[in-house]
KEMIPA-108327 format. One record per residue (C-alpha): x, y, z; residue in three letters. Coordinates in steps of 0.5 Angstrom, whole numbers, plus 500, padded with zeros to 3 digits. Example, Ala and Ser with C-alpha at 12.3 -4.5 7.8 and 13.67 -1.06 7.14 Angstrom:
2
525491516ALA/527498514SER/
***
This chain:
408
463442505MET/470440506VAL/474445510PRO/479449506ILE/484447511ARG/483440510LEU/484441502ILE/490444504VAL/493439508ILE/491433503VAL/493438497SER/500439500LEU/501431501LEU/499429494VAL/504434491LEU/510431487PRO/516431492VAL/523431488MET/530428492ALA/534433495SER/529439494ALA/525443499THR/518446498VAL/518452503ALA/511455504PHE/512463505SER/509469502PRO/516472501ALA/520467497ALA/517462493VAL/522458489THR/520454482SER/524448481SER/522449474ALA/528454474SER/533449476PHE/539446472ASP/545444474SER/548446467GLY/552439467VAL/550434462HIS/554427462LEU/555423455SER/554416454ASP/561414455GLU/561418462GLU/555414464LEU/557407462ALA/564408465SER/566405472GLU/561407477VAL/563413481THR/560418486GLU/561424481THR/559431483PRO/554435479VAL/557442481GLY/563444485PRO/559448490GLU/552444489SER/553438494GLY/549434490ILE/552428487TYR/550423481VAL/552415482THR/551413474PRO/549406473THR/552402467THR/545401464ASP/544408464ALA/546409457VAL/540406454ASP/535410458ARG/532417455PRO/536423458PRO/533425465LEU/528432464LYS/526436470SER/518437471GLU/516443474PRO/512441480VAL/511448483TRP/507454479SER/505460483ASP/502465478SER/501471482ASP/507470487GLY/502469493ASP/506463496GLY/500458494LEU/501453488ASP/496454483ASP/493447483ARG/492449491LEU/488455489GLU/484452484SER/482447490SER/480452495VAL/477457490GLY/482462490THR/484466484ASP/491464482ALA/492470478PHE/490475484THR/494475491THR/488477495ASP/482474492THR/477477496ASP/480484497GLY/480484504ASP/487486505GLY/490479507LEU/493475502ASP/491468500ASP/497465503TRP/495468510ASP/488466509GLU/489459507VAL/495457511VAL/496462517ARG/489465519TYR/482462520PRO/479467516THR/475465509ASP/480467503PRO/473468499LEU/469472504ASN/472479506PRO/468479512ASP/469472515THR/464474521ASP/459478517GLY/460484522ASP/461489517GLY/469490519PHE/474487514SER/478481516ASP/485485515SER/482491519ILE/480487525GLU/487484526TYR/490490525ARG/486493531LEU/486487535GLY/479485534LEU/477478532SER/475477524PRO/472470526THR/467472532ILE/462478530SER/463484534ASP/456486533VAL/453489540THR/447493542ASP/452498545SER/450506544PRO/454510539ASP/455516543THR/459520538ASP/455518532GLY/461516528ASP/458509526GLY/462505531LEU/459503538SER/462505544ASP/464498546SER/468497540VAL/471504540GLU/473502547ARG/476495545ARG/480499539ILE/483505543GLY/479510539THR/475516543ASP/467514544PRO/466521545THR/470524539VAL/468522532GLN/475523529ASP/480521534THR/486522530ASP/484529527GLY/485527520ASP/478529518ASN/476522517LEU/472519522GLY/473513526ASP/467509523GLY/470512516VAL/477509517GLU/474502520VAL/469501515TYR/473504509GLY/479499510SER/481497505PRO/477498499GLN/476506500GLN/482507505PHE/487502504PRO/491501511ASP/487507514ALA/488507522ASN/483511526PRO/489512531LEU/494515527ARG/493520522LYS/492518514ASP/493523508LEU/490520501TYR/492522494PHE/489520488GLU/494520482VAL/492520475ASP/497521469ALA/497523462TYR/499517458TYR/506520456THR/508522463ALA/511516467THR/509516475ILE/516516479ASN/514511484TRP/521512488THR/519519489ALA/513517492LEU/515512496ASN/521517499ASN/516522500THR/511517504ALA/517515508ALA/519523510PHE/512524513PHE/512518516ALA/517520521SER/514527522ALA/514530529PRO/507530529VAL/503526535GLU/498521534ASN/493518539PRO/497512539ASP/503515542GLY/507515535SER/509520531THR/508522524GLY/503520519PHE/501516513ALA/501519506VAL/497514501HIS/498515494PHE/493511490VAL/494511483VAL/488511479ASP/489512471GLU/495513468THR/493513460ASP/489520460LEU/489523453THR/485530455ALA/490534458LEU/497534456ARG/499541459VAL/496542466ALA/494550466ASN/492551474VAL/489557472SER/484553469HIS/483548475PRO/476545473ASP/480542467ARG/486540472VAL/481536476VAL/476533471ALA/478526472ASP/479526480PHE/474521481ASP/475521489ARG/473529489ALA/469530496GLY/471523499ARG/477524503GLY/482524498TYR/486530495GLN/489530488TYR/495529484ILE/496530476PHE/502528473VAL/502532466ALA/507533460GLU/508540463SER/505545468VAL/503552467PHE/500558471ILE/497562466GLU/503563461ASP/509562465ARG/511554466GLN/513552472VAL/515545475ARG/509544479ALA/503548483SER/499546489ALA/493549491ASN/486547493MET/487540495GLY/490539488ARG/497538485ILE/499539478ALA/506536477ILE/511536471ASP/512529469GLY/520529468PRO/521534474ASP/518529479GLN/522528485THR/521527492ASP/524534494ARG/518537490LEU/513532492TYR/514534499VAL/515541498HIS/508541494GLU/504537499ILE/507542505GLY/503547501HIS/497543502LEU/498542509LEU/498549511GLY/505552510VAL/505558505HIS/508565504GLY/504569509SER/508565515ASP/515567513SER/519571508PRO/523564506GLY/517560504VAL/517560496ASP/522565496SER/530566496HIS/529571501ALA/533567506LEU/539564506SER/539556508ILE/542558515ALA/536562516GLU/531558514TYR/533551513PRO/527548510SER/525544503ILE/519550503MET/524555501SER/527555494TYR/534556496GLU/533549500TYR/529546495LEU/534547489ASN/540545494SER/543538495ASN/541538503HIS/537533506PRO/530534506ILE/527537512GLN/522542515MET/524548519ALA/523548527ALA/522556527GLY/528556532THR/534557526GLU/533565526SER/528571527ALA/525570520GLU/525562520SER/518559520ASN/516553525ASP/513549519ASP/511543523TRP/507547527ASP/503550521ASP/502542519ILE/499540526ARG/494546526ARG/492546518ARG/493538517PHE/485538515THR/485544511ARG/484541504TRP/481534506VAL/474534503ASP/469529506THR/463532503SER/461527498GLU/462521503LEU/457517505ASP/456516513PRO/459509515PRO/452508519GLY/451504525HIS/452497521ARG/452493528GLY/445496530GLN/443494523GLU/445487524ILE/442486531ALA/436489528ASP/436484523ASP/436478528GLY/443476527ARG/
***
């Protein structure tokens, strides 16, 4: 079998080369030569004129030197020499040569783009686990393991989280604690489950996962979701790796649902009818045309690990407020939560209706602002896992021991 990197080198050598053009192999920026047009077209008379150095464009720095016999030649046309259908930085013909999918940036679904695996890393772009040790190539890189050398050992698994003690010592997790970062996702679950079950999971930093579904007429507000994730990423919540904040992952599942136009949270079973990851470490967001509690219309409602939100009312402020409830901030903590009872000065928190409906920057309260304020972040630290249900998750198993027993 011809090594993939040899195919890459040969393919690059045979690609057509255009004068004054440079092809940069970068996953971040791919320039298509097919889109280049100087906008200048010379007439036959101009082509037959005295030979001069004629600028094609005032800013281009490219010059054409016409010849007297050019009048009899057909007009020149640029031919595309680069096609990258999926935008991963690899030419479609090159992807065909190595066997990757020209319409998918990550053919094997291991969390590494095809460009990275073909050009940058020594991993196999057609195998999500190049060394066959049960860990995806991307998680091995992120945790400092080698994706090309198996990490299978006969080391014991003291805490029973599916990771051998030797692997845990290498990646920095606690071999005596099943869930080092305290997010209710075991260390083995986060390592073995990334990226397919839990994209970008990190056993040393808290992760919070949401499945997001939407009624077909409701549009998901990606800007609001991204801003919400950014807010919690800077939260004053400590992690075992020395960082603060936690990652909120929104995994959009179905956006064409037709069964529930109006979400009435007084009938929760109907709201979560399409919740596919129930009991598997995820909480749930359903975007509806409208939301009710009994006969009262509301913008959103959060309880029992699920949020129902009115599509037109999606904002980062409202998402942070509702997720704050799921993380443990509720009315019994302070008279200011979900009320207008305290002024913004007394309780400057997005968990207050006064603050939620203001133009002040999104923030939680520290509890020091007044006698009746609330330490929202302390509630979140203590109750982070309250609605993270893993009852339906299969244990990660002792993958390394199974491979060792098979004689590999």
